[in-house]
N, C-alpha and C positions, 0 to 999 in steps of 0.2 A: 310581143313587145320587144324582147331581146333573147339572145342565147349566149352561152358561155364565151365564145370567141369575140363577142361584140363589146365586152368590157374587160378592162385590165385594172387590177387593184394593187396598191402597194402595201397593204396590211396596216397602214397607219392613217386611214381616213381619206385617201385620194383614189379616185376612179378616173380612168382615161377611156375616152370613147371617140367615135367619129360621127360627124354630122351626116355623112353619106349613108351610114348604116342606120343610126337611131332615128334620124329624121326622114327616112325613106317612106314614101307613101304606102308601101306594102307592109310596113311594120307598125308605124305610129301615125297613121293618117289623121290629119286634122289637129294634131298636137303640136304645140310650139316647143321651141328649145327649152324655154323656162319650165314648161309643164313636164317635159320628159326628165329634165334635170331634177326637179323637185321629187318626182316619183323615184328616180334612180337613187338619189341620196338616201331617201327614206327606206327603200327596199334593201339597200346594201349596208346601211348604217354608216355611210361615208359622210364627210364634211365638205369635201371639195371635188367638183367635177372639172376635168380638163378636157377640152374639145379640140380634136384635130379635124381637118376638113374631109380629105379623101383618102381612100385606100388605093390598091394597086389596079393597074389596067386589067380588064377582063376578070376581075374578082367576082365570082358567082355568089359570094356572101354579102354583096352590097357594101363592101368596105369594112370588113371586120378589123378591129384595131390590133388583134393578135398577129396580123401579117405585116404590120408596119412599125409597131413600137411595143416594148415590153419592159416592165420593171424587173431588173435583176436583183434589186434590193430597194428598200425605201430610199428615195432620193436619187437613184441611179436608173436612168432610162436607156434602154438599148434601141438604137435607131440605125437605119441603113443609109449609106451614102453611095451615090452612083460612081463607078470607076470608069465608065465608058460613055461616050457621047451618044451611042445608039441604045442606051438603057431606056426601055419604054417608060420607065417610071422616074426618069431623071428629074423632071421639074417637080413632080409631086414629092419625091424624097427630099429634095433641097428645101421645099417649103415646110415639110414636117420638121426638119432640123431647125429652121428659122423660128417656127412657132414654138417648138419645145424649148429653145433657148430662152424664151421669155416667160415660160411657165413657172408657177410657184405652187408647191404642194400644200397639203393640209397643215403641215407643220410650219409653213411660212418660209421654207427653203427653196431656192432656185434649184431646178433639176440639174444634176450632173449627167452629161450625155456620154454614153459609150457608143462611139460610132464604129460600125462594122461595114464591110463592103456589101453592096447589093449583088445578087447573083447575075444581074444584067439581063440581057435578052435570052430567055429560055423559050424554045419553041416546042409545041406539041407535035405529034406525028402528023396531024392534019394541017400543019402550017400556021397555027394560031399562037399568039403570045400567051404564055402561061403566067399566072400570078405567083411567080416563084419568090419565096422569102426565106431568109435564114432565121428571122426572129420568131418563126412559128415552131420553135424548139419545145421539147417536153422535158421538164425537170422531175427526175425521180429521186429517191432517197440516196442513191449511189452514183447516178450518172445524169448527164444532160444529153439528150438525143437531138442532134442538130440536122435539119433537112439539108441535103446536098443535091446538086443538079448537074454534075459533070462539067462545071465551069472552072475557070482558072482561079476563082476566088473561094472555092470550097474550103481548102485547107486553112486559109487565113481566117475565114469565118468560124470554123470549128475551134481553132486555137483561141481566137479572141473571145468567143462566148465561154469556152472552158475556163479562161482566166477570171471570169466574173463569178464563177461558182467553185471556189476552192474547196477541196475535199470531195469533189465529184469528178468522175471521168467524163470527158467530152467525147462523144462518139458521133461521127458523121454517117448518115444513112441516106441512100438515094431515095428521094421523095417523089420523083417524077411519076411512078405508077399510082401513088396515092393522090397526088395533085390532079392527075387526069380525071379521077373520079370525084374530086372535091376535097379541098383542104390539105393540110399536112399534119404533122404529129401532134401539135397542140390542139388542132381542130378536132381530131378524132379521139382525144383523151381529155380528161380533166383531172388536175392534181387534187388530192385531198390531203391537207396537212396531217402529219403524224400526231396522234393524240398523246396526251401526257398520261403516264401510268398512275 
């Protein structure tokens, strides 16, 4: 039905997903958006599902949401904006921003968008466009590990994401070797909240 990277939650009853992923025939064949949403809300104990349409070009995860939009905190959504006209995700990223600007979370608040740059066109060794994303970062107790790709927007992305997580050090790490095999840092890890004593 789904896996970790296909859902993003805000901790206050809102879940963010993509139609490309959750309505894909290889995942939820024959199920309608309403049926998937009902199941999703019940399984996650959420009250509101927010739907984006598509993920990144050549995304082997069928459009996981954790490569295009993430909650930095309840009400604050991190999204990417293209900085170059040859960005292979230019149109999709602009549409994501437009859609997110109209969204209202489970608490009834419009989302505040934290726009960071897109990595732009990142090519694999075999000449294909890679589904490179800065929002596939990993949040640990002391740091935020931000994927980088050797582009001119790496430093700005690391700094911008770091500013959203005060008290944690933002560290940029080259994600190209991992992305070649599938996913980036959030894809290969899953956070677990620290329990109370």
